[in-house]
Structure formats: C-alpha cells, structure tokens
C-alpha angles and dihedrals in degrees: 000000000000123000114235114243094221110093094005118134126213124233131176119216114180104328095325128098119218135180122222134185137189118202108257092215122041122243115249091263092047092046090058092045095245096121132031129254117273134192136186132230132190139170108273099219105028108025114197125139113020119225113223113197119199108201130202092237133090116250108270090231097053115147095234092064089233115158107271108174126225128268104236127202088244089058090051092048091051091048092050092050091048093048091049090052089050093053107271110156105195097191096047117090119239146095119329115278112230122212108191113203094157097115106130096025112133120190114246094232 
C-alpha cells in the first residue's frame, strides 16, 4: 500500500525522513463519529511497509462538528518512534503495520 505524494507531509525522526498523510475527508464511520481518526506514514526514500496509526481523537472533519483535535507533527514523531520500538520496519515490504492508540476514544453516538 503506497502513500500518495499529493497532500503528504514530510517529517524527520532521528536521521530518517518519512512522509505522512491524514485523509482530508473522513470515512463514513469517521464522519459520524463512530471510529477514530487514522493516518498513514511511510519511509520517504524507500517505501515499504506502511504504518497506519489509529488515534484516540475524532476526525477533525466529522459531520457532527464535534471537537476532533488536530494531528500534530509531534504526535506523528511519537507514533513513528513507538512503532519502531514495536518492530515496524519501514523499508521492508509487507502488510501495513497498525499502531493502535485509540484507548480512551468514545464514539460520539
């Protein structure tokens, strides 16, 4: 699963450059506040396994106008560091690596 370049942001963690992207529009489930916001991260130069981070926040574009909270670059850097400690190998091909940080998320309805 490759991350599209359009709309992706660059971030450097350690000496490595990554690209990350948050969906501009929420999925149906995120729009209704049933599931949390997610974003994807991959190695910028040698993309392999994509990191999928499940946050504990509602998508900022949810349709109920509930406070969602922004995904900050510092949040992304922390998630990358945590995933690397848990065994994510960003340059190795394979299935997406999920990092679930959704503890504390409560659906809006």
